[in-house]
ROTI-301558 format. One record per atom (N, C-alpha, C): x, y, z. Coordinates in steps of 0.001 Angstrom, whole numbers, plus 500000, padded with zeros to 6 digits. Layout:
N
XYZ/...
This chain:
186
346924391630255401/347514390358255037/346951389927253686/347841389508252787/347414389058251469/347167387559251463/346026387177250923/345670385771250797/345719385379249326/346350384254249026/346281383694247680/345028382836247636/344152383125246676/342834382477246625/342609381796245282/341650380888245296/341121380305244076/339637380067244296/338845380296243268/337392380114243366/337002378708242940/336140378088243736/335553376786243416/334049376915243571/333326376203242738/331866376276242816/331359375656244111/330294376232244605/329565375730245760/328744374526245290/328701373395245927/329247373033247238/330630372384247186/331263372276245990/332583371644245927/333595372384246798/333424373691246927/334319374484247773/334293373958249211/333117373613249708/333001373089251076/333599371681251178/333425370877250136/333980369521250161/335502369564250225/336109370572249601/337560370756249685/337951371186251093/337255372173251638/337622372721252953/337378371742254097/336492370773253912/336278369747254928/337186368531254715/338006368564253658/338945367469253416/338320366250252785/337168366413252184/336493365290251532/336988365152250095/337015366252249385/337532366281248009/339032366536248110/339836365526247745/341284365596247955/342092365892246699/341412366051245579/342082366363244312/341237367374243552/341897368350242977/341239369313242087/341841369101240711/341009368800239721/341484368541238361/341343369809237528/342401370144236825/342424371363236023/343118371113234686/342896372030233760/343546371961232453/344910372629232469/345276373253233589/346568373931233692/347269373521234983/348584373577234946/349385373226236117/349392374395237095/349369374080238367/349420375119239397/350878375447239680/351243376708239488/352584377167239855/352680377277241370/351558377572241990/351508377804243436/351578376473244183/352383376438245241/352402375317246170/352210375903247557/351594375151248427/351350375617249782/349907376042249968/349666376848250991/348314377224251404/347667378147250383/346428377821250035/345603378651249166/344221378742249811/343624379913249759/342310380126250366/341229379833249338/340162379211249823/339089378748248946/337934379751248972/337636380254247788/336508381165247590/335349380321247069/334217380398247735/333030379661247325/332258380495246311/332226380015245091/331576380746244001/330241380095243662/329382380855243074/328087380340242650/327063381444242642/325842381051242439/324775382037242328/323862382077243542/323607380911244136/322601380860245192/323182380208246442/323165380904247578/323572380233248816/322520379192249196/322952378115249825/322053377012250157/321968376886251663/320759376830252202/320574376745253655/320770375326254172/320201374348253509/320322372955253945/321275372184253056/321135370887253039/322024370032252257/321606370055250793/322489370505249898/322160370462248472/322199369016247988/321706368765246806/321781367420246245/323230367110245898/323768366088246518/325148365677246276/325198364255245727/324103363818245115/324001362444244625/325028362104243556/325488363097242809/326414362830241711/327863362695242172/328124362865243453/329492362852243956/329749361594244780/331015361136244835/331346359932245617/331368360242247115/330180360336247704/330039360687249120/329212359619249823/329825358502250215/329045357393250764/328283357737252036/328839358559252929/328165358885254187/326933359742253916/327108360819253163/325996361733252874/324944361047252019/325376360266251018/324403359584250159/323615358530250938/324264357842251884/323544356884252729/322536357620253621/322957358753254175/322054359565254995/320811359962254183/321020360471252981/319895360883252135/318982359705251810/319580358538251515/318778357358251189/317935356927252398/318549356888253588/317816356490254793/316721357499255147/317008358788254990/315982359806255263/314814359669254286/315112359323253030/314046359080252051/313192357885252467/313830356817252978/313089355639253432/312194355994254620/312710356808255531/311897357241256680/310712358069256194/310950358961255239/309860359790254703/308806358919254023/309236357881253300/308278356980252657/307463356221253706/308120355770254774/307407355074255846/306364355994256473/306729357248256666/305794358195257272/304592358437256358/304843358511255045/303714358704254114/302762357507254132/303307356290254314/302485355083254333/301715354950255646/302283355485256718/301687355318258040/300389356110258159/299447355537258876/298173356215259090/298189357004260393/298887356497261422/298839357113262739/300199357616263247/301239356967262829/302552357259263404/303374358109262449/303998359153263016/304888360012262228/306247360109262902/307226360504262168/308584360659262678/308955362134262643/309240362686263810/309745364049263840/311195364031263425/311553364937262545/312942364982262098/313869365235263280/313432366083264191/314279366389265345/314388365200266301/313512364205266149/313551363032267014/314472361947266503/315047362126265325/315935361126264751/317355361453265169/318000360500265782/319380360688266206/320297360055265161/321226360838264646/322145360348263625/323553360359264204/324259359254264074/325644359185264542/326437358329263562/327735358448263624/328628357680262775/328959356372263488/328538355263262912/328770353960263522/330261353642263553/330711353037264642/332108352615264778/333071353741264396/332825354927264961/333555356131264546/335071355964264586/335593355341265605/337056355197265724/337649354343264614/336855353442264063/337366352559263004/337083353096261605/336352354188261512/336039354747260195/337252355478259634/337424355461258321/338535356225257730/338323357725257943/339414358470257907/339362359919258123/338368360586257165/338330360118255931/337420360720254942/335965360599255405/335576359440255938/334204359249256416/333926360153257611/334911360301258509/334731361189259667/334570362638259230/335326363063258216/335202364432257715/333861364652257022/333436363660256282/332136363769255607/331008363857256639/331122363062257696/330124363119258768/330161364472259470/331350365057259645/331467366379260264/330726367427259437/330868367356258119/330133368287257250/328632368071257397/328210366827257361/326790366509257506/326252367029258835/327006366831259910/326577367307261235/326482368823261282/327468369507260710/327439370970260699/326245371502259917/325973370888258769/324822371320257964/323528371056258731/323434369885259345/322222369517260075/321974370475261245/323031370823261995/322879371768263103/322454373145262605/323064373591261519/322716374907260960/321271374903260463/320875373807259840/319526373712259273/318465373817260366/318751373247261530/317771373271262609/317872374498263487/318866375303263242/318985376573263935/317896377503263381/317303378290264227/316240379184263767/316780380311262884/318080380510262935/318723381523262119/318502381184260640/318224382164259843/317959381918258430/319199382045257549/320374382183258182/321603382287257400/321862380971256668/322261381027255405/322580379783254687/323876379180255191/323988377863255071/325227377192255457/326229377242254313/325821376872253122/326692376863251952/326678378257251332/327638379071251726/327703380451251252/328273380522249845/327971381619249154/328619381955247887/329221383337248037/330145383654247139/330853384937247195/331483385147248566/332158384100249059/332788384147250377/334045383288250380/335037383728251133/336223382906251377/335892382077252613/335844380758252440/335301379889253490/336347379034254198/337533378912253633/338546378065254239/339816378059253419/340649377073253688/341911376974252963/342351375524252873/343323375304251999/343891373978251786/345293374171251233/346135373173251380/347469373241250784/347469372471249472/348102373052248464/348373372310247237/349714371632247480/349660370338247738/350855369591248125/351717369243246919/351074368875245827/351791368536244601/350819368536243434/351373368481242236/350566368390241023/351022367147240279/350056366299239921/350352365049239217/349642365039237864/350120364184236983/349423364004235712/348370362908235826/348451362100236867/347478361033237121/347261360924238622/346012360696239011/345704360476240416/344676359360240517/344796358544241550/343848357455241776/342633357911242584/342603359154243008/341487359648243802/340180359534243022/339126359194243739/337815359123243087/337336360507242647/338000361574243104/337657362945242718/338420363403241492/339387362625241017/340204363022239864/339428362839238569/339380363893237776/338779363845236444/339885363427235484/339830362191234993/340901361640234169/341009362329232808/340014363116232441/340074363860231176/340887365139231306/341163365555232535/341978366750232767/343438366329232931/344385367100232383/345789366688232430/346492366902233773/345951367780234642/346629368078235897/345717367810237088/346270367096238062/345540366786239292/346308367399240453/345690368410241072/346309369067242218/345967368245243451/346967367770244143/346763366970245354/346625367946246529/345504367856247227/345162368791248294/345404368147249663/345885368957250612/346186368441251953/345904369511252999/345762369079254234/345602369962255402/344495371010255227/343273370562254998/342160371507254826/341782372177256139/341268373376256023/340774374113257195/339521374880256769/338540374874257636/337327375671257413/337442376894258328/337119378064257815/337181379271258633/335986379335259569/336213379697260812/335102379868261749/334242381050261337/334881382083260816/334175383274260332/334540383482258868/333673383089257924/333987383296256507/334103384787256180/334876385077255156/334990386445254659/333948386581253559/332895387335253824/331738387390252920/331815388578251962/330946388512250958/330810389546249932/332122389793249201/332729388685248756/333973388742248002/333703388186246608/334003388961245599/333847388494244215/335047387636243845/334789386522243198/335858385630242783/336427386017241436/337481385316241041/338143385547239756/338600384196239208/339010384207237952/339562383000237330/340984382774237835/341395381523237946/342761381198238333/343088381652239746/344371381780240033/344803382255241349/344693383769241394/344287384283242550/344163385732242722/344444386091244175/344727387354244397/345084387848245724/343906388606246336/343754388440247639/342747389193248388/343440389818249593/343232391099249773/343823391816250907/342845391722252070/343235390978253094/342410390810254283/342759391926255264/341758392673255658/341981393763256592/342399393197257956/343430393754258522/343882393337259853/342851393798260862/342427392907261742/341471393311262756/342247393734264003/342021394952264392/342720395470265570/341891395279266813/342514395233267941/341754394995269151/342117395939270147/
């Protein structure tokens, strides 16, 4: 089966596949519409949560800020410490939260579970096809907080999916490219 792919840098590739990043800004228009597979490009796979402070991620940034406050309290304390595994994190008022916040929390939860797993496999892979998304349309302007207004084309992304089993050890390429996925027989 042939997959139409595009490479995105890690961790932005994961933000697309979890439906958090809803626009991809480019200097060229996408001829392709429909499902495209996301290749996570980069140099170093990351086991835990990378620094995402520069991105509009209110859930993850709040989590990082609160964890920093807990760490500061622990440093000040003489007798009492906080075990990381003893901290319970949940999304407040989950049913009333926007879909974007729920997706961001899902990514945070997945990273947190992987981080505490004794397995040393990284969560944020590189050189791997990790999921897919549909290019729904291409606009010259987008109101998304992910849109780079200096770029002339904003690809509107929809229906993200993360693969349960990423396709690893795949070299990426510029622009759209094809990958032949071996059929698994049973």
